[in-house]
mmJSON file of the N, C-alpha and C atoms, coordinates in Angstrom:
{"data_MODEL":{"atom_site":{
"group_PDB":["ATOM","ATOM","ATOM","ATOM","ATOM","ATOM","ATOM","ATOM","ATOM","ATOM","ATOM","ATOM","ATOM","ATOM","ATOM","ATOM","ATOM","ATOM","ATOM","ATOM","ATOM","ATOM","ATOM","ATOM","ATOM","ATOM","ATOM","ATOM","ATOM","ATOM","ATOM","ATOM","ATOM","ATOM","ATOM","ATOM","ATOM","ATOM","ATOM","ATOM","ATOM","ATOM","ATOM","ATOM","ATOM","ATOM","ATOM","ATOM","ATOM","ATOM","ATOM","ATOM","ATOM","ATOM","ATOM","ATOM","ATOM","ATOM","ATOM","ATOM","ATOM","ATOM","ATOM","ATOM","ATOM","ATOM","ATOM","ATOM","ATOM","ATOM","ATOM","ATOM","ATOM","ATOM","ATOM","ATOM","ATOM","ATOM","ATOM","ATOM","ATOM","ATOM","ATOM","ATOM","ATOM","ATOM","ATOM","ATOM","ATOM","ATOM","ATOM","ATOM","ATOM","ATOM","ATOM","ATOM","ATOM","ATOM","ATOM","ATOM","ATOM","ATOM","ATOM","ATOM","ATOM","ATOM","ATOM","ATOM","ATOM","ATOM","ATOM","ATOM","ATOM","ATOM","ATOM","ATOM","ATOM","ATOM","ATOM","ATOM","ATOM","ATOM","ATOM","ATOM","ATOM","ATOM","ATOM","ATOM","ATOM","ATOM","ATOM","ATOM","ATOM","ATOM","ATOM","ATOM","ATOM","ATOM","ATOM","ATOM","ATOM","ATOM","ATOM","ATOM","ATOM","ATOM","ATOM","ATOM","ATOM","ATOM","ATOM","ATOM","ATOM","ATOM","ATOM","ATOM","ATOM","ATOM","ATOM","ATOM","ATOM","ATOM","ATOM","ATOM","ATOM","ATOM","ATOM","ATOM","ATOM","ATOM","ATOM","ATOM","ATOM","ATOM","ATOM","ATOM","ATOM","ATOM","ATOM","ATOM","ATOM","ATOM","ATOM","ATOM","ATOM","ATOM","ATOM","ATOM","ATOM","ATOM","ATOM","ATOM","ATOM","ATOM","ATOM","ATOM","ATOM","ATOM","ATOM","ATOM","ATOM","ATOM","ATOM","ATOM","ATOM","ATOM","ATOM","ATOM","ATOM","ATOM","ATOM","ATOM","ATOM","ATOM","ATOM","ATOM","ATOM","ATOM","ATOM","ATOM","ATOM","ATOM","ATOM","ATOM","ATOM","ATOM","ATOM","ATOM","ATOM","ATOM","ATOM","ATOM","ATOM","ATOM"],
"id":[1,2,3,4,5,6,7,8,9,10,11,12,13,14,15,16,17,18,19,20,21,22,23,24,25,26,27,28,29,30,31,32,33,34,35,36,37,38,39,40,41,42,43,44,45,46,47,48,49,50,51,52,53,54,55,56,57,58,59,60,61,62,63,64,65,66,67,68,69,70,71,72,73,74,75,76,77,78,79,80,81,82,83,84,85,86,87,88,89,90,91,92,93,94,95,96,97,98,99,100,101,102,103,104,105,106,107,108,109,110,111,112,113,114,115,116,117,118,119,120,121,122,123,124,125,126,127,128,129,130,131,132,133,134,135,136,137,138,139,140,141,142,143,144,145,146,147,148,149,150,151,152,153,154,155,156,157,158,159,160,161,162,163,164,165,166,167,168,169,170,171,172,173,174,175,176,177,178,179,180,181,182,183,184,185,186,187,188,189,190,191,192,193,194,195,196,197,198,199,200,201,202,203,204,205,206,207,208,209,210,211,212,213,214,215,216,217,218,219,220,221,222,223,224,225,226,227,228,229,230,231,232,233,234],
"type_symbol":["N","C","C","N","C","C","N","C","C","N","C","C","N","C","C","N","C","C","N","C","C","N","C","C","N","C","C","N","C","C","N","C","C","N","C","C","N","C","C","N","C","C","N","C","C","N","C","C","N","C","C","N","C","C","N","C","C","N","C","C","N","C","C","N","C","C","N","C","C","N","C","C","N","C","C","N","C","C","N","C","C","N","C","C","N","C","C","N","C","C","N","C","C","N","C","C","N","C","C","N","C","C","N","C","C","N","C","C","N","C","C","N","C","C","N","C","C","N","C","C","N","C","C","N","C","C","N","C","C","N","C","C","N","C","C","N","C","C","N","C","C","N","C","C","N","C","C","N","C","C","N","C","C","N","C","C","N","C","C","N","C","C","N","C","C","N","C","C","N","C","C","N","C","C","N","C","C","N","C","C","N","C","C","N","C","C","N","C","C","N","C","C","N","C","C","N","C","C","N","C","C","N","C","C","N","C","C","N","C","C","N","C","C","N","C","C","N","C","C","N","C","C","N","C","C","N","C","C","N","C","C","N","C","C"],
"label_atom_id":["N","CA","C","N","CA","C","N","CA","C","N","CA","C","N","CA","C","N","CA","C","N","CA","C","N","CA","C","N","CA","C","N","CA","C","N","CA","C","N","CA","C","N","CA","C","N","CA","C","N","CA","C","N","CA","C","N","CA","C","N","CA","C","N","CA","C","N","CA","C","N","CA","C","N","CA","C","N","CA","C","N","CA","C","N","CA","C","N","CA","C","N","CA","C","N","CA","C","N","CA","C","N","CA","C","N","CA","C","N","CA","C","N","CA","C","N","CA","C","N","CA","C","N","CA","C","N","CA","C","N","CA","C","N","CA","C","N","CA","C","N","CA","C","N","CA","C","N","CA","C","N","CA","C","N","CA","C","N","CA","C","N","CA","C","N","CA","C","N","CA","C","N","CA","C","N","CA","C","N","CA","C","N","CA","C","N","CA","C","N","CA","C","N","CA","C","N","CA","C","N","CA","C","N","CA","C","N","CA","C","N","CA","C","N","CA","C","N","CA","C","N","CA","C","N","CA","C","N","CA","C","N","CA","C","N","CA","C","N","CA","C","N","CA","C","N","CA","C","N","CA","C","N","CA","C","N","CA","C","N","CA","C","N","CA","C","N","CA","C","N","CA","C"],
"label_alt_id":[null,null,null,null,null,null,null,null,null,null,null,null,null,null,null,null,null,null,null,null,null,null,null,null,null,null,null,null,null,null,null,null,null,null,null,null,null,null,null,null,null,null,null,null,null,null,null,null,null,null,null,null,null,null,null,null,null,null,null,null,null,null,null,null,null,null,null,null,null,null,null,null,null,null,null,null,null,null,null,null,null,null,null,null,null,null,null,null,null,null,null,null,null,null,null,null,null,null,null,null,null,null,null,null,null,null,null,null,null,null,null,null,null,null,null,null,null,null,null,null,null,null,null,null,null,null,null,null,null,null,null,null,null,null,null,null,null,null,null,null,null,null,null,null,null,null,null,null,null,null,null,null,null,null,null,null,null,null,null,null,null,null,null,null,null,null,null,null,null,null,null,null,null,null,null,null,null,null,null,null,null,null,null,null,null,null,null,null,null,null,null,null,null,null,null,null,null,null,null,null,null,null,null,null,null,null,null,null,null,null,null,null,null,null,null,null,null,null,null,null,null,null,null,null,null,null,null,null,null,null,null,null,null,null],
"label_comp_id":["UNK","UNK","UNK","UNK","UNK","UNK","UNK","UNK","UNK","UNK","UNK","UNK","UNK","UNK","UNK","UNK","UNK","UNK","UNK","UNK","UNK","UNK","UNK","UNK","UNK","UNK","UNK","UNK","UNK","UNK","UNK","UNK","UNK","UNK","UNK","UNK","UNK","UNK","UNK","UNK","UNK","UNK","UNK","UNK","UNK","UNK","UNK","UNK","UNK","UNK","UNK","UNK","UNK","UNK","UNK","UNK","UNK","UNK","UNK","UNK","UNK","UNK","UNK","UNK","UNK","UNK","UNK","UNK","UNK","UNK","UNK","UNK","UNK","UNK","UNK","UNK","UNK","UNK","UNK","UNK","UNK","UNK","UNK","UNK","UNK","UNK","UNK","UNK","UNK","UNK","UNK","UNK","UNK","UNK","UNK","UNK","UNK","UNK","UNK","UNK","UNK","UNK","UNK","UNK","UNK","UNK","UNK","UNK","UNK","UNK","UNK","UNK","UNK","UNK","UNK","UNK","UNK","UNK","UNK","UNK","UNK","UNK","UNK","UNK","UNK","UNK","UNK","UNK","UNK","UNK","UNK","UNK","UNK","UNK","UNK","UNK","UNK","UNK","UNK","UNK","UNK","UNK","UNK","UNK","UNK","UNK","UNK","UNK","UNK","UNK","UNK","UNK","UNK","UNK","UNK","UNK","UNK","UNK","UNK","UNK","UNK","UNK","UNK","UNK","UNK","UNK","UNK","UNK","UNK","UNK","UNK","UNK","UNK","UNK","UNK","UNK","UNK","UNK","UNK","UNK","UNK","UNK","UNK","UNK","UNK","UNK","UNK","UNK","UNK","UNK","UNK","UNK","UNK","UNK","UNK","UNK","UNK","UNK","UNK","UNK","UNK","UNK","UNK","UNK","UNK","UNK","UNK","UNK","UNK","UNK","UNK","UNK","UNK","UNK","UNK","UNK","UNK","UNK","UNK","UNK","UNK","UNK","UNK","UNK","UNK","UNK","UNK","UNK","UNK","UNK","UNK","UNK","UNK","UNK"],
"label_asym_id":["A","A","A","A","A","A","A","A","A","A","A","A","A","A","A","A","A","A","A","A","A","A","A","A","A","A","A","A","A","A","A","A","A","A","A","A","A","A","A","A","A","A","A","A","A","A","A","A","A","A","A","A","A","A","A","A","A","A","A","A","A","A","A","A","A","A","A","A","A","A","A","A","A","A","A","A","A","A","A","A","A","A","A","A","A","A","A","A","A","A","A","A","A","A","A","A","A","A","A","A","A","A","A","A","A","A","A","A","A","A","A","A","A","A","A","A","A","A","A","A","A","A","A","A","A","A","A","A","A","A","A","A","A","A","A","A","A","A","A","A","A","A","A","A","A","A","A","A","A","A","A","A","A","A","A","A","A","A","A","A","A","A","A","A","A","A","A","A","A","A","A","A","A","A","A","A","A","A","A","A","A","A","A","A","A","A","A","A","A","A","A","A","A","A","A","A","A","A","A","A","A","A","A","A","A","A","A","A","A","A","A","A","A","A","A","A","A","A","A","A","A","A","A","A","A","A","A","A","A","A","A","A","A","A"],
"label_entity_id":["1","1","1","1","1","1","1","1","1","1","1","1","1","1","1","1","1","1","1","1","1","1","1","1","1","1","1","1","1","1","1","1","1","1","1","1","1","1","1","1","1","1","1","1","1","1","1","1","1","1","1","1","1","1","1","1","1","1","1","1","1","1","1","1","1","1","1","1","1","1","1","1","1","1","1","1","1","1","1","1","1","1","1","1","1","1","1","1","1","1","1","1","1","1","1","1","1","1","1","1","1","1","1","1","1","1","1","1","1","1","1","1","1","1","1","1","1","1","1","1","1","1","1","1","1","1","1","1","1","1","1","1","1","1","1","1","1","1","1","1","1","1","1","1","1","1","1","1","1","1","1","1","1","1","1","1","1","1","1","1","1","1","1","1","1","1","1","1","1","1","1","1","1","1","1","1","1","1","1","1","1","1","1","1","1","1","1","1","1","1","1","1","1","1","1","1","1","1","1","1","1","1","1","1","1","1","1","1","1","1","1","1","1","1","1","1","1","1","1","1","1","1","1","1","1","1","1","1","1","1","1","1","1","1"],
"label_seq_id":[1,1,1,2,2,2,3,3,3,4,4,4,5,5,5,6,6,6,7,7,7,8,8,8,9,9,9,10,10,10,11,11,11,12,12,12,13,13,13,14,14,14,15,15,15,16,16,16,17,17,17,18,18,18,19,19,19,20,20,20,21,21,21,22,22,22,23,23,23,24,24,24,25,25,25,26,26,26,27,27,27,28,28,28,29,29,29,30,30,30,31,31,31,32,32,32,33,33,33,34,34,34,35,35,35,36,36,36,37,37,37,38,38,38,39,39,39,40,40,40,41,41,41,42,42,42,43,43,43,44,44,44,45,45,45,46,46,46,47,47,47,48,48,48,49,49,49,50,50,50,51,51,51,52,52,52,53,53,53,54,54,54,55,55,55,56,56,56,57,57,57,58,58,58,59,59,59,60,60,60,61,61,61,62,62,62,63,63,63,64,64,64,65,65,65,66,66,66,67,67,67,68,68,68,69,69,69,70,70,70,71,71,71,72,72,72,73,73,73,74,74,74,75,75,75,76,76,76,77,77,77,78,78,78],
"pdbx_PDB_ins_code":[null,null,null,null,null,null,null,null,null,null,null,null,null,null,null,null,null,null,null,null,null,null,null,null,null,null,null,null,null,null,null,null,null,null,null,null,null,null,null,null,null,null,null,null,null,null,null,null,null,null,null,null,null,null,null,null,null,null,null,null,null,null,null,null,null,null,null,null,null,null,null,null,null,null,null,null,null,null,null,null,null,null,null,null,null,null,null,null,null,null,null,null,null,null,null,null,null,null,null,null,null,null,null,null,null,null,null,null,null,null,null,null,null,null,null,null,null,null,null,null,null,null,null,null,null,null,null,null,null,null,null,null,null,null,null,null,null,null,null,null,null,null,null,null,null,null,null,null,null,null,null,null,null,null,null,null,null,null,null,null,null,null,null,null,null,null,null,null,null,null,null,null,null,null,null,null,null,null,null,null,null,null,null,null,null,null,null,null,null,null,null,null,null,null,null,null,null,null,null,null,null,null,null,null,null,null,null,null,null,null,null,null,null,null,null,null,null,null,null,null,null,null,null,null,null,null,null,null,null,null,null,null,null,null],
"Cartn_x":[-16.67,-15.368,-15.401,-14.107,-14.301,-12.539,-12.386,-11.907,-11.213,-9.972,-8.943,-10.064,-9.848,-10.76,-10.814,-8.896,-8.334,-7.743,-8.134,-7.677,-6.542,-5.761,-5.234,-4.855,-5.549,-5.332,-6.959,-7.402,-9.139,-8.869,-10.305,-10.314,-9.393,-8.828,-8.871,-9.575,-9.561,-9.714,-9.231,-9.994,-9.133,-7.58,-7.188,-5.233,-5.692,-5.796,-6.114,-6.56,-6.527,-6.873,-6.104,-5.485,-4.907,-6.089,-5.533,-6.036,-5.141,-5.406,-4.794,-5.724,-5.221,-6.006,-6.651,-6.02,-6.768,-6.643,-7.535,-7.308,-8.454,-8.225,-9.343,-9.288,-10.452,-10.666,-11.297,-11.326,-12.49,-12.928,-14.037,-14.598,-14.864,-14.48,-14.946,-13.241,-13.452,-12.41,-12.583,-11.907,-12.592,-11.214,-11.56,-10.12,-10.08,-9.957,-9.842,-9.864,-10.056,-9.391,-9.481,-8.357,-8.573,-7.904,-8.985,-8.795,-8.751,-7.812,-8.046,-8.24,-7.93,-8.598,-9.793,-10.509,-11.313,-12.257,-12.835,-13.501,-12.8,-12.091,-11.924,-13.384,-12.33,-13.415,-12.618,-13.083,-12.392,-13.546,-13.518,-14.56,-13.836,-14.899,-14.476,-14.943,-14.643,-14.892,-14.831,-16.237,-16.313,-16.389,-16.281,-16.727,-16.295,-17.607,-17.993,-18.12,-17.41,-16.911,-17.885,-19.006,-20.083,-19.949,-19.003,-18.979,-17.624,-16.762,-16.015,-16.244,-17.385,-17.977,-18.88,-18.8,-19.606,-18.66,-19.322,-18.834,-19.967,-20.787,-21.859,-20.826,-21.186,-20.697,-20.669,-19.994,-20.428,-19.087,-19.22,-18.05,-18.591,-18.591,-18.857,-18.255,-18.687,-17.871,-18.132,-17.556,-17.334,-17.135,-18.175,-17.722,-18.317,-17.706,-18.219,-19.154,-18.846,-19.805,-20.848,-21.282,-22.264,-21.96,-22.797,-22.332,-22.609,-22.286,-22.344,-22.618,-22.841,-23.301,-23.367,-22.208,-22.359,-21.976,-22.982,-23.574,-22.846,-22.174,-21.702,-21.83,-21.887,-22.54,-22.244,-21.233,-20.298,-19.428,-19.541,-19.045,-17.685,-17.038,-15.698,-15.096,-13.993,-12.966,-12.39,-12.024,-11.533,-10.17],
"Cartn_y":[2.67,2.104,1.453,0.675,-0.009,0.898,1.49,1.958,0.954,1.123,0.98,0.796,0.041,0.121,1.352,1.491,2.868,3.741,4.648,6.217,6.542,7.105,7.299,9.032,8.705,9.499,10.007,10.613,10.718,9.503,9.347,8.491,8.929,8.182,8.649,9.717,10.336,11.735,11.515,12.05,12.657,12.683,12.491,12.757,14.05,14.739,16.394,16.577,16.09,17.108,16.834,17.05,17.384,18.016,16.865,16.51,17.202,18.083,18.605,18.925,19.345,19.471,18.216,17.104,15.584,15.619,15.201,15.108,14.117,13.262,11.968,12.608,12.664,13.004,12.416,11.211,9.984,9.827,9.256,8.499,9.516,10.405,12.009,11.923,11.927,11.919,13.55,14.184,15.354,16.295,17.124,17.774,18.086,18.467,19.52,19.594,20.0,18.787,20.567,20.367,21.479,20.31,20.55,20.073,20.652,20.081,21.856,20.9,21.127,20.37,20.66,19.663,20.051,20.522,20.121,20.659,20.913,22.522,22.745,22.611,22.063,22.769,23.093,23.422,23.403,22.375,22.4,21.408,21.022,20.681,19.882,18.337,17.559,16.133,16.033,15.526,14.527,13.063,12.553,11.028,10.433,9.763,9.158,8.02,6.893,5.693,5.258,5.023,3.743,2.295,2.164,0.365,0.151,-0.773,-1.695,-1.805,-1.306,-1.996,-0.916,0.207,1.188,2.744,3.257,4.825,6.136,7.249,7.887,9.371,10.271,11.673,12.207,12.853,14.089,14.794,15.217,15.459,17.174,18.629,19.361,19.94,20.704,21.331,22.69,23.717,24.688,24.623,24.289,23.704,24.645,25.915,26.873,27.168,27.94,28.7,28.011,26.656,25.833,25.389,25.338,24.228,22.809,21.848,20.153,19.568,19.416,18.439,16.885,15.779,14.766,13.652,13.021,12.388,10.58,10.547,8.49,8.599,7.039,5.883,4.484,3.911,2.994,1.566,0.505,-0.84,-0.788,-0.746,-0.701,-2.106,-1.923,-3.494,-4.179,-5.931,-5.775,-6.237],
"Cartn_z":[-0.583,-0.016,0.975,0.892,2.56,3.444,4.981,5.166,6.268,6.252,8.117,9.215,10.302,11.654,12.028,12.507,12.763,11.357,12.005,10.939,11.085,10.079,10.354,9.464,8.648,7.997,7.425,6.653,5.907,5.102,4.341,2.965,2.241,1.377,0.138,-0.486,-1.336,-2.649,-4.037,-4.485,-5.668,-6.103,-7.128,-6.845,-6.551,-7.526,-7.373,-5.181,-5.024,-2.991,-2.414,-2.032,-0.974,0.759,2.014,2.981,3.874,5.152,6.149,7.654,8.085,9.433,10.276,9.451,10.087,11.965,12.59,13.701,14.069,15.418,15.226,17.209,17.668,18.695,19.563,19.827,20.544,19.097,19.099,18.376,16.627,16.626,15.581,14.968,14.056,13.156,11.95,12.156,11.621,10.319,9.134,8.497,7.843,6.999,5.767,5.029,2.92,1.694,0.649,-0.019,-1.12,-2.193,-3.381,-4.633,-5.431,-6.396,-7.989,-8.901,-10.343,-11.717,-12.221,-12.586,-13.49,-12.775,-11.482,-10.625,-9.462,-9.174,-8.017,-7.215,-5.494,-4.305,-3.139,-2.079,-1.092,0.37,1.188,2.257,3.134,4.008,5.538,5.73,6.399,6.38,7.907,8.157,9.591,9.646,9.847,10.371,12.179,12.713,13.767,13.991,14.615,14.474,15.528,14.951,15.099,16.356,17.144,17.4,16.502,16.451,15.264,13.853,13.655,12.034,11.21,11.416,10.987,10.996,10.266,10.981,9.784,10.533,9.238,9.977,8.513,8.798,7.339,7.505,6.051,5.817,4.559,3.661,2.928,4.143,3.177,2.398,0.502,0.134,-0.397,-1.333,-1.845,-3.491,-4.612,-5.603,-6.657,-7.466,-8.109,-7.694,-6.188,-5.809,-5.118,-5.595,-4.787,-3.153,-2.768,-0.888,-1.49,-1.221,-1.669,-0.204,0.253,1.473,0.962,1.106,0.903,1.796,2.323,3.298,3.799,4.658,4.829,5.19,5.317,6.18,5.179,5.586,5.525,6.329,6.197,6.922,7.549,7.887,7.625,7.897,7.192,6.614,8.067,7.644,9.19,8.188],
"occupancy":[1.0,1.0,1.0,1.0,1.0,1.0,1.0,1.0,1.0,1.0,1.0,1.0,1.0,1.0,1.0,1.0,1.0,1.0,1.0,1.0,1.0,1.0,1.0,1.0,1.0,1.0,1.0,1.0,1.0,1.0,1.0,1.0,1.0,1.0,1.0,1.0,1.0,1.0,1.0,1.0,1.0,1.0,1.0,1.0,1.0,1.0,1.0,1.0,1.0,1.0,1.0,1.0,1.0,1.0,1.0,1.0,1.0,1.0,1.0,1.0,1.0,1.0,1.0,1.0,1.0,1.0,1.0,1.0,1.0,1.0,1.0,1.0,1.0,1.0,1.0,1.0,1.0,1.0,1.0,1.0,1.0,1.0,1.0,1.0,1.0,1.0,1.0,1.0,1.0,1.0,1.0,1.0,1.0,1.0,1.0,1.0,1.0,1.0,1.0,1.0,1.0,1.0,1.0,1.0,1.0,1.0,1.0,1.0,1.0,1.0,1.0,1.0,1.0,1.0,1.0,1.0,1.0,1.0,1.0,1.0,1.0,1.0,1.0,1.0,1.0,1.0,1.0,1.0,1.0,1.0,1.0,1.0,1.0,1.0,1.0,1.0,1.0,1.0,1.0,1.0,1.0,1.0,1.0,1.0,1.0,1.0,1.0,1.0,1.0,1.0,1.0,1.0,1.0,1.0,1.0,1.0,1.0,1.0,1.0,1.0,1.0,1.0,1.0,1.0,1.0,1.0,1.0,1.0,1.0,1.0,1.0,1.0,1.0,1.0,1.0,1.0,1.0,1.0,1.0,1.0,1.0,1.0,1.0,1.0,1.0,1.0,1.0,1.0,1.0,1.0,1.0,1.0,1.0,1.0,1.0,1.0,1.0,1.0,1.0,1.0,1.0,1.0,1.0,1.0,1.0,1.0,1.0,1.0,1.0,1.0,1.0,1.0,1.0,1.0,1.0,1.0,1.0,1.0,1.0,1.0,1.0,1.0,1.0,1.0,1.0,1.0,1.0,1.0,1.0,1.0,1.0,1.0,1.0,1.0],
"B_iso_or_equiv":[0.0,0.0,0.0,0.0,0.0,0.0,0.0,0.0,0.0,0.0,0.0,0.0,0.0,0.0,0.0,0.0,0.0,0.0,0.0,0.0,0.0,0.0,0.0,0.0,0.0,0.0,0.0,0.0,0.0,0.0,0.0,0.0,0.0,0.0,0.0,0.0,0.0,0.0,0.0,0.0,0.0,0.0,0.0,0.0,0.0,0.0,0.0,0.0,0.0,0.0,0.0,0.0,0.0,0.0,0.0,0.0,0.0,0.0,0.0,0.0,0.0,0.0,0.0,0.0,0.0,0.0,0.0,0.0,0.0,0.0,0.0,0.0,0.0,0.0,0.0,0.0,0.0,0.0,0.0,0.0,0.0,0.0,0.0,0.0,0.0,0.0,0.0,0.0,0.0,0.0,0.0,0.0,0.0,0.0,0.0,0.0,0.0,0.0,0.0,0.0,0.0,0.0,0.0,0.0,0.0,0.0,0.0,0.0,0.0,0.0,0.0,0.0,0.0,0.0,0.0,0.0,0.0,0.0,0.0,0.0,0.0,0.0,0.0,0.0,0.0,0.0,0.0,0.0,0.0,0.0,0.0,0.0,0.0,0.0,0.0,0.0,0.0,0.0,0.0,0.0,0.0,0.0,0.0,0.0,0.0,0.0,0.0,0.0,0.0,0.0,0.0,0.0,0.0,0.0,0.0,0.0,0.0,0.0,0.0,0.0,0.0,0.0,0.0,0.0,0.0,0.0,0.0,0.0,0.0,0.0,0.0,0.0,0.0,0.0,0.0,0.0,0.0,0.0,0.0,0.0,0.0,0.0,0.0,0.0,0.0,0.0,0.0,0.0,0.0,0.0,0.0,0.0,0.0,0.0,0.0,0.0,0.0,0.0,0.0,0.0,0.0,0.0,0.0,0.0,0.0,0.0,0.0,0.0,0.0,0.0,0.0,0.0,0.0,0.0,0.0,0.0,0.0,0.0,0.0,0.0,0.0,0.0,0.0,0.0,0.0,0.0,0.0,0.0,0.0,0.0,0.0,0.0,0.0,0.0],
"pdbx_formal_charge":[null,null,null,null,null,null,null,null,null,null,null,null,null,null,null,null,null,null,null,null,null,null,null,null,null,null,null,null,null,null,null,null,null,null,null,null,null,null,null,null,null,null,null,null,null,null,null,null,null,null,null,null,null,null,null,null,null,null,null,null,null,null,null,null,null,null,null,null,null,null,null,null,null,null,null,null,null,null,null,null,null,null,null,null,null,null,null,null,null,null,null,null,null,null,null,null,null,null,null,null,null,null,null,null,null,null,null,null,null,null,null,null,null,null,null,null,null,null,null,null,null,null,null,null,null,null,null,null,null,null,null,null,null,null,null,null,null,null,null,null,null,null,null,null,null,null,null,null,null,null,null,null,null,null,null,null,null,null,null,null,null,null,null,null,null,null,null,null,null,null,null,null,null,null,null,null,null,null,null,null,null,null,null,null,null,null,null,null,null,null,null,null,null,null,null,null,null,null,null,null,null,null,null,null,null,null,null,null,null,null,null,null,null,null,null,null,null,null,null,null,null,null,null,null,null,null,null,null,null,null,null,null,null,null],
"auth_seq_id":[1,1,1,2,2,2,3,3,3,4,4,4,5,5,5,6,6,6,7,7,7,8,8,8,9,9,9,10,10,10,11,11,11,12,12,12,13,13,13,14,14,14,15,15,15,16,16,16,17,17,17,18,18,18,19,19,19,20,20,20,21,21,21,22,22,22,23,23,23,24,24,24,25,25,25,26,26,26,27,27,27,28,28,28,29,29,29,30,30,30,31,31,31,32,32,32,33,33,33,34,34,34,35,35,35,36,36,36,37,37,37,38,38,38,39,39,39,40,40,40,41,41,41,42,42,42,43,43,43,44,44,44,45,45,45,46,46,46,47,47,47,48,48,48,49,49,49,50,50,50,51,51,51,52,52,52,53,53,53,54,54,54,55,55,55,56,56,56,57,57,57,58,58,58,59,59,59,60,60,60,61,61,61,62,62,62,63,63,63,64,64,64,65,65,65,66,66,66,67,67,67,68,68,68,69,69,69,70,70,70,71,71,71,72,72,72,73,73,73,74,74,74,75,75,75,76,76,76,77,77,77,78,78,78],
"auth_comp_id":["UNK","UNK","UNK","UNK","UNK","UNK","UNK","UNK","UNK","UNK","UNK","UNK","UNK","UNK","UNK","UNK","UNK","UNK","UNK","UNK","UNK","UNK","UNK","UNK","UNK","UNK","UNK","UNK","UNK","UNK","UNK","UNK","UNK","UNK","UNK","UNK","UNK","UNK","UNK","UNK","UNK","UNK","UNK","UNK","UNK","UNK","UNK","UNK","UNK","UNK","UNK","UNK","UNK","UNK","UNK","UNK","UNK","UNK","UNK","UNK","UNK","UNK","UNK","UNK","UNK","UNK","UNK","UNK","UNK","UNK","UNK","UNK","UNK","UNK","UNK","UNK","UNK","UNK","UNK","UNK","UNK","UNK","UNK","UNK","UNK","UNK","UNK","UNK","UNK","UNK","UNK","UNK","UNK","UNK","UNK","UNK","UNK","UNK","UNK","UNK","UNK","UNK","UNK","UNK","UNK","UNK","UNK","UNK","UNK","UNK","UNK","UNK","UNK","UNK","UNK","UNK","UNK","UNK","UNK","UNK","UNK","UNK","UNK","UNK","UNK","UNK","UNK","UNK","UNK","UNK","UNK","UNK","UNK","UNK","UNK","UNK","UNK","UNK","UNK","UNK","UNK","UNK","UNK","UNK","UNK","UNK","UNK","UNK","UNK","UNK","UNK","UNK","UNK","UNK","UNK","UNK","UNK","UNK","UNK","UNK","UNK","UNK","UNK","UNK","UNK","UNK","UNK","UNK","UNK","UNK","UNK","UNK","UNK","UNK","UNK","UNK","UNK","UNK","UNK","UNK","UNK","UNK","UNK","UNK","UNK","UNK","UNK","UNK","UNK","UNK","UNK","UNK","UNK","UNK","UNK","UNK","UNK","UNK","UNK","UNK","UNK","UNK","UNK","UNK","UNK","UNK","UNK","UNK","UNK","UNK","UNK","UNK","UNK","UNK","UNK","UNK","UNK","UNK","UNK","UNK","UNK","UNK","UNK","UNK","UNK","UNK","UNK","UNK","UNK","UNK","UNK","UNK","UNK","UNK"],
"auth_asym_id":["A","A","A","A","A","A","A","A","A","A","A","A","A","A","A","A","A","A","A","A","A","A","A","A","A","A","A","A","A","A","A","A","A","A","A","A","A","A","A","A","A","A","A","A","A","A","A","A","A","A","A","A","A","A","A","A","A","A","A","A","A","A","A","A","A","A","A","A","A","A","A","A","A","A","A","A","A","A","A","A","A","A","A","A","A","A","A","A","A","A","A","A","A","A","A","A","A","A","A","A","A","A","A","A","A","A","A","A","A","A","A","A","A","A","A","A","A","A","A","A","A","A","A","A","A","A","A","A","A","A","A","A","A","A","A","A","A","A","A","A","A","A","A","A","A","A","A","A","A","A","A","A","A","A","A","A","A","A","A","A","A","A","A","A","A","A","A","A","A","A","A","A","A","A","A","A","A","A","A","A","A","A","A","A","A","A","A","A","A","A","A","A","A","A","A","A","A","A","A","A","A","A","A","A","A","A","A","A","A","A","A","A","A","A","A","A","A","A","A","A","A","A","A","A","A","A","A","A","A","A","A","A","A","A"],
"auth_atom_id":["N","CA","C","N","CA","C","N","CA","C","N","CA","C","N","CA","C","N","CA","C","N","CA","C","N","CA","C","N","CA","C","N","CA","C","N","CA","C","N","CA","C","N","CA","C","N","CA","C","N","CA","C","N","CA","C","N","CA","C","N","CA","C","N","CA","C","N","CA","C","N","CA","C","N","CA","C","N","CA","C","N","CA","C","N","CA","C","N","CA","C","N","CA","C","N","CA","C","N","CA","C","N","CA","C","N","CA","C","N","CA","C","N","CA","C","N","CA","C","N","CA","C","N","CA","C","N","CA","C","N","CA","C","N","CA","C","N","CA","C","N","CA","C","N","CA","C","N","CA","C","N","CA","C","N","CA","C","N","CA","C","N","CA","C","N","CA","C","N","CA","C","N","CA","C","N","CA","C","N","CA","C","N","CA","C","N","CA","C","N","CA","C","N","CA","C","N","CA","C","N","CA","C","N","CA","C","N","CA","C","N","CA","C","N","CA","C","N","CA","C","N","CA","C","N","CA","C","N","CA","C","N","CA","C","N","CA","C","N","CA","C","N","CA","C","N","CA","C","N","CA","C","N","CA","C","N","CA","C","N","CA","C","N","CA","C","N","CA","C","N","CA","C"],
"pdbx_PDB_model_num":[1,1,1,1,1,1,1,1,1,1,1,1,1,1,1,1,1,1,1,1,1,1,1,1,1,1,1,1,1,1,1,1,1,1,1,1,1,1,1,1,1,1,1,1,1,1,1,1,1,1,1,1,1,1,1,1,1,1,1,1,1,1,1,1,1,1,1,1,1,1,1,1,1,1,1,1,1,1,1,1,1,1,1,1,1,1,1,1,1,1,1,1,1,1,1,1,1,1,1,1,1,1,1,1,1,1,1,1,1,1,1,1,1,1,1,1,1,1,1,1,1,1,1,1,1,1,1,1,1,1,1,1,1,1,1,1,1,1,1,1,1,1,1,1,1,1,1,1,1,1,1,1,1,1,1,1,1,1,1,1,1,1,1,1,1,1,1,1,1,1,1,1,1,1,1,1,1,1,1,1,1,1,1,1,1,1,1,1,1,1,1,1,1,1,1,1,1,1,1,1,1,1,1,1,1,1,1,1,1,1,1,1,1,1,1,1,1,1,1,1,1,1,1,1,1,1,1,1,1,1,1,1,1,1]
}}}
C-alpha cells in the first residue's frame, strides 16, 4: 500500500478499526488502534520515515490473547 509523503493520520486499516493518539514527532509517527468485528484487536503502530521515499516500522497487536507484530517497509508514493 502506498501512502502520502506527509502523514496527517495513520495508514488506513479495516473499516472496523478506530485509530487514536496519532502523533508525528520528527521522522516518527505513532498511534494506537482498536478493531471490532470478526477479529477484534488492540495495538500500537510506529513508522519512521527514511528520507522522502520510504519508511520502516511495525504494528504490534493483541488478537484473541496472542501478541502479533507486523513489520512494515514501503516506498512512498508521489
